[in-house]
N, C-alpha and C positions, 0 to 999 in steps of 0.2 A: 309684772316681773319683779318690781321692788319688793312687794309683800311676799312673794314666793321665795325670795332669797333668804328668808329667816327660817331657822329650824323650829323656833317656837315664837309665839306672839309676844312681843315686848309689851310692857305696861305703859311705856311712854316713849315717844320719839321727838327729836328736835329736828326741825327742818330749817335749813339756812337758805334764804332766797336772795339772789343778787343778779345783777346784769353785768355783762362784760363786753367790751368792744372787740370786734373781729374785723380787721381790715379786709377789703375785697379788691380784686384786680379785674378790671373790665367792667361790663355793664350789667351785673346781675340784678334781677328784680328785687325790690325792697331795699336796695342800698340807698343810703343817705349820706350826705356830707356831715361829718362831725367836727365842728370847729375846735373842740378841745384836743382831739387827736390829729387834726389837720389832714384827714383822710376820709375816703368813702368806706362805708362798711355796714355791718349789721351790729345789733346790740341785743343778743339773745338773753332771755331770762333763764337762769339755771337754778336748780334746786338740788342740794345735797343734804343728806342727813348728818347728824352730829358726829357720826363715825366715818364720814367721808364717802358713803355710798351714794352713787348717782341716783336721783329720784326722777327727775324730768327736766325738760327744757322746751322753750318756744323760740323759734327763729323769728326775729322782728327787726324793723328798721332801726338805724343807729341814732336813737334819740332817747331821752329819759322817759321811762314808762310812766303813764298816768295811773292814778288810782282806779279809774274806770277800766283801764286795760289789765291791771294787775288782778283785780277782784275775780273775774271769771276764771282766770288761770288757777288761782288759789282755791276757789270753790270746787272746781273740777278735781283738783289734786286731793283735797281733803275728803270729798265725797268718795273718790275711788279708794282711798286708804280705809275709810270707815266702812265701805261695803265689804271689805275683807276682815277688818278688825273693828267692830262697832263700839267697843268700850275703851279703845286706846286714848290716852291723853296725848295731845299734839301741841308742841310749843313751836311757834313760828318766829324766826329771827331774820331781820333784814335791816338795811340802811333806812335813814329817816324818810325817804320818799316812799317806802313801803308801809308807812304809818299814816297814810292819808285817810280822811274821813270815809272815802268810798271803800277802802280796804277794811277798816275796823268795823 
């Protein structure tokens, strides 16, 4: 859907990746206690492009994502985009924990 939203193929895209806390109420699966927020919740990984278009998200427990968890998400995302646009340049931006050896 993301690639189909463009009228013409861009030469380059910027993908911003981040995780965000989402408090839950009751006993949903995958919920974890997050001491920083002092609540139970999820911490999905979300990706938007540099123009603010939603690219994708993964619902996950409320803890900081590891490089081993981030890598397959990014690989799948980049492969999907490249299957539509094989020659596009992709710049990934994220916080420091998205720059772990497993991700790079």
